[in-house]
N, C-alpha and C positions, 0 to 999 in steps of 0.2 A: 647738508650734513645734519644728522639727527642728534637730538639731545638724549643722553642716557636716561632710561626709565628703569627703576629698580623693582625687583620682586623678592621680598624676604621670605625664605622658606621656613618651615616649622622650627628648625633648629635655631635660626637667627632672629626670629620675631622677638622684639623687645620694644615695649611701649615707649620707653623714654627715647630710644634711638629713633623710632618711627616718628614721634612728635618733633624731635629736634631736626630731623631731615625735612619734614614738611614745613617747619618754621623757616627753613633756608630755601624754600621753593623747589625742593627736589621732588620729582614725580616718583612716588613710591607706593606700593601696595603690598599686602601680605597674603599668604596662603589662607589665613583665616578670613580676611575680608572678601576674598573671591570664592570662599566655600570649597577649598581644595584640600582640606586636612585629610590625611590618610592615603593620598595618592602616592604612587611610587616616585622615586627620584627621577626616573626617566620621563614619567608622565608630567612631573612638575617642570622639567627642562623643556619638554615639547610645548607645554602650555605657555611658558615664558616666551619662547621663540615665536609662537603664533600670535602673541600679543606684544611683540617688540619690546620685551623686558629682559633685562639681565638678571639672572638669578643670583642671589647673595646667600651664602651658606657657610656653616662651620664644618660641614661634612666633607672635609678635604679628600679623604680616601675614596669615598664612593663617587663623588662628582669628578675627581681626577680620572677614575676608571671610565666613567661615562663619556667624558671628553675624548679620551683615547678611542673608545668604541665608536663614537660618532665620526671621528676622523677616519678610522679604518673603513667604515661603511659609507664614506662620502656623504654623511648626513650633516645638516646644518643646525646650528643653535645660535641664539642671540648673544651669548657670552655667559661666562661663569665667574663670579667674584668669590674667591675663597678667603674667608676671614678666620682669624684665630680668636678663640674665646677668651684668652687671657688678657686681651686688651680691654681697657676701660671703655665705657660708653663714649666718653670724650675723644679718646684715641680713634675709636671706630668712626665716629662722626667726622672727625678731621680727615681721616683717610678717604672716606666715601665722598666727602665734599670736594676734596682736592681732585679725586678721580673724575667726578661728574663735571667739574669745571675745566678739566684739562684734556679730556679725550671725547670723541664722539662715539655714538653707538656703532658706527661702521668700524671704528678702530678696534673694538673689542669683540666684534662678531666672530664666532667660532674660535674664540681664544679663552684662556683662563687668565 
């Protein structure tokens, strides 16, 4: 069983959240760190899957549509974590920490 590895998209990149996740030994990278700013949502989702990373985003509508499209076309992705912007950094950190500690990468594969 594999540990969850996160990929923060352009919408969800937040330095305080990134640093706090890393302090908790969560494997996380960002669009900026891998030089993928400006790529389409689909390209980001594909890159995340190719690199065994679950994409984290606030873009609920577009990634929800992408997930349905992938399922309809029998395409695979590593998983999508949809987050709400109105939660504090602490609340997001807590939610992501609980998630990473409680499920495996296989559990979230091809799921939202």
